C-alpha positions, 0 to 999 in steps of 0.5 A: 572224753568227758565233756562235763565242766571241770567244776562239776565233779562226777562221783562214780560207784561200782557194785560187785555182786558176789556169789555162785548162786547169782551166776547159777540163776538160783537166786535173782539179785534184788540189790542192784535196783535199790542201790542204783536208785539210792546212789542217784538220789545222793548224786553218785552214778553207778558206773559198773556192775559185776557178778563175781563167783565165789573165787578168791582170785576173781574177787581179789582181781575185781576189787583191785580193778574197780577200787581205783576206777571208781570213787565208791565200791560196794560188795554184796554177799559172801560175809556169812558163817559158812565155808563159801563166805570168802568176801572178807578175806578176799577184800583183805588180800586185795588191800594187802592186809589180813583178817583179825577177830574184831573185838567190837564185832565179837561184842555185838554177836555176843549180845545178839546170840543166846549164851552158848550159841556163838560158835566158831562158825558164827564167830567167822562173821567177826573176822574183819580186815585190819584197818577196816571200820564196821558197818552197822547191821541193825537187822541181824547184827553181824556187821559189814565193813569199810576198807578204803573206798570199798564197802562190804555188805550182806547179800540178803536184800533187807540186811543190805538195805539197812546197812546202806542206809546207815552209811548213806549220810557219809557218802559225798555226791554231786548233782542227781541225774534226772530223767525225761521220757518221750514215747511214740509208735515210730520205729527206731530206724525212722528216728535214728538220724534225727535222734543222733543229731539231737545227741550231738547238740547236747553232749551233757545229756545221755539219750537212750532209745528203748523199744517196747511191746505193749497191748496195742502194738510196738513203740519206743521210749526215748529217754534223756538223762542229765543233771540240768533240768532246763537243758533236759526239758529242752532236749525232751521238747526237741525229741517231741518235735522230731517225732511230730516232724516224722508223723508220730505223736509224742507222749511224755511219760513223766520226769524223775 
């Protein structure tokens, strides 16, 4: 149940990371941290992330599931010129449409490649679902696209980030989520009861407990996240008071 007031719209997003290279461990995804941070700055909460294989049934299923559950869907990977780049066709199938050789996409590729270099493989990058709008690619030209609430982008981080910055002004969001963190060297088991009581008093603030090991010993970071800075500060102070009551020393790690 969502206790957020009805007047405060929460905008949500899902990221679909597409590619066998991610699932195999060969490639480490770098797009998630960037996208999560930028979406939060816009006031959109990244609700879910899935890593999906280069499989048409898997991609179609994932796209259809998340596009009805979230305000925005972002996909990364699978829009290059090779046989395993199948994201565009899968998104088209999910929406019940087909690919077409987009004239504007072709023109962009023609301007980018030297005469005679735009072969059939590269022209695959101009195959765009009917009804989609292009997402600019200022790095390597081959565009992504938007179909419904699904934004299809490249997997290469530099290109993906440039594509996202191009569409960012068009994204509508709510209040950004802020964070307040308090650390101590008490154990989670010692803190659990009191921490749960604080959470119950402030249902609009998400409180997380994250153990760590640093030079000198173990500890725990207690992180409060919310959209109201005053309420967030109140929660942080109550967490600090709890730590003191239990014999610990609270250390405020900053606000973001």
